C-alpha positions, 0 to 999 in steps of 0.5 A, a space after each residue: 765772537 765765535 767766528 773770531 775764535 775759529 779764526 784764531 784756532 785755525 791760525 794757531 793750527 796752521 802756524 803749528 804745522 808750519 813750524 812743525 814741518 820747518 822742524 822736520 825738514 831741519 832734522 832730516 837735513 841733520 840726519 843727512 849732513 856729512 859727519 866731518 867737513 874737510 878741506 885739502 889744498 892740492 898743489 896739483 890743482 892749485 886750489 883748496 878742495 872741500 870734502 864731505 866725510 861720512 863715517 860709519 855708525 861703529 867709527 866712534 865706538 870701535 877705535 880699533 876697526 878699519 874700513 873701506 872707502 868709497 870716494 864719490 864725485 859731485 859731493 852735496 848730492 851723490 854722497 848723501 845717497 850712497 852713504 845712506 844706502 851703504 849704511 843700510 846695507 851694512 846693517 843688513 849685513 850685505 856688506 861692511 860698513 864704509 867710509 864715504 868721502 864726497 868730493 865737492 866740485 870747483 870746476 865740474 867740466 874741467 875736472 870730470 872730462 877726460 883730456 881726449 873729450 872737449 869740456 862743452 859743445 863750443 869745442 874750445 877746451 878739452 878736459 883736465 881729468 887727468 890732473 884731477 885723477 893725479 889729485 885723487 891719487 897723490 893728494 887726496 887718498 894719502 890725506 884720507 888714509 893719514 887722517 882716517 882709519 882706512 884698510 886699503 880697500 877703496 871704490 870710486 863712484 860717479 854720476 853722469 859726467 862723474 860716471 864718464 870720469 870714473 870710466 876714464 879712471 879705470 882706463 887710465 889707472 885700472 889697479 888704483 881702485 878695487 871698484 869703479 862704479 859708473 852711474 848713467 855714465 856719459 859715454 856719448 860725449 864727443 861722439 863716443 870718444 871714450 869708446 874709442 880710447 877704451 879700444 886702445 887702452 884695453 887692447 891686449 887685455 882680457 881682465 881688469 884688477 878691479 870690479 866695474 859696475 855700470 848702470 842706466 835707467 831704461 827711461 834715459 834719452 837715446 843719446 845716453 842709451 847709444 853711448 851706453 851700449 856702444 861701451 857695453 859692446 866694446 867692453 864685452 868683446 875685449 874683457 872676457 874674463 873681467 868682472 864687469 856689470 852693465 845693468 838697466 834700471 827699470 823706469 829710472 830716469 837720468 836724475 834718479 838712476 844712481 839712487 835706484 841702482 846703488 844697492 845693486 852696485 854695492 851689494 854686487 861689489 861686496 859679493 865680488 870682494 867676498 865680504 
């Protein structure tokens, strides 16, 4: 009988532990969920584009206030991290509160690969980042400005191939965003083709009208490091008077560099803006 009671007790405790763990996971997911889910139809891309909108804490309580916007690629992962870190920095008065707009993927390789670079190693199709950038400029930003209290200050952030796209966006339209944030950018693709593009597009300019932040983990692979260092050398030789930052994140690997370097990216952007 005593053994049966012990077994029942252990079973109950184990069940409570499992239920408690499930509830904790659900609570954490609820905290990380976007405040709003939106969809905008793109005439340019001919498809619906899902958005995850993260609103600042004061958004509901201060209806007269307007906010900068950070547009983040690869929504569903990168936007949650950046929104969380931006909220912490805003609470610490290191930067203002911001709206974070996460852009979900439908065809990642197509949209995030510049038109001078092949989408994959089979070299069958080149990227269509020019169309995706047109969607952001002509459809997405106007939609956000119309539906949310924005103040005209905006940044674009991306990781890996998303970082490659952010670099392309800066080269193609350097004046549209106030900051371009590239986490672990895949500058190596197609034998550093983006570096050759940069050399042509930046020739004759010694500055850009935007803050450009780049970061790479010290534990990332040699291919990533090679492209990163090549871009750094090219940009530093061309843009002597422009606010460009290339940072190495100690111990970071490809999957976590954006998390560890985001505080530096956002706080240095805030310093550049004079916030």
